[in-house]
Structures are given as C-alpha cells and as structure tokens.
N, C-alpha and C positions, 0 to 999 in steps of 0.2 A: 871597425874594431876599436877605434879610439873612443867612440861614443859608449861602448860597453865599459871601457875603463873608467869613464867619468861616472856612469851610473853605478858601477861597482864600488867606486870610492865613497859615495855618499852613505850607503848603509854601514860601511866600516866605521865612519866617524860617529854615526848614530849609535852603533853598538858600543863604541868606546865610551860615549857619554853615558849610556845606560849602565854600563859596568861601573863607572865612577860613581853614579848616583846610588847604585845598589851598595857599593862598598861604603859610602858615607852613611847610608841608612843603617847598615849592619854594625858599623864601628861603635856608635854610642850605646848599643844595646847593653843593658846591665847584665852582669854575670851573677848567677845565683838566684835566690827567690826574690820575687817582686814584692816590695813592702807596700802596705796600704798607706795612703797619705796620713800625716800626723794629725791628731785632733787639734781643733783651734785652741789657742792659749789665751787665757784671761790675764793680761799683763798686770792689771791692777792687783789681783790676788797674788800674783807672783812677786810683785814689788813689796807688798805688805809682808809676805813671808820672808823675803830677803832682808828687809829692814829689821824685822823682829829677830831674825837669826843674828844679825850683826850687833844689835843691842844686847842680846843675851850673851853673846861672846864678849862684848866689851865689859859687861857687868861681871862676868866670870873672871876675866883677866884682872879687873880692878880688885876683886875680892882676894885674888891670890897676891 
C-alpha cells in the first residue's frame, strides 16, 4: 500500500507543474486584437524630418 502512495505522489507533482506551466503560458496572452509587427523605420529620414521641424519652429519663434 505504501508503494501505491509513492507512485500516486509523483503524478500529482507532475500535474501541479503542468498546471503552473499552462498558467504561465496563458498569463502573457494579449487581450484584444493581435496587431501586426510595425514596419521598419528609416531613422535617417526620421531624424532629417525632426531636424527640419525643429529648425522651422525656431525660425517661426524668431520671427515672432
């Protein structure tokens, strides 16, 4: 009878581990629609636009 208790104890531990793994996998699932990955960004063009906008703003403020 004691051997049955030992054998019965192992699957319980495995079940607990499996339940924890399932909970971890389900927890980070996003809620709502899944968005596609963003398009690649050309940072050179982005920086040129940013500098141009800052210069335009500086000229506008200087004119005022």
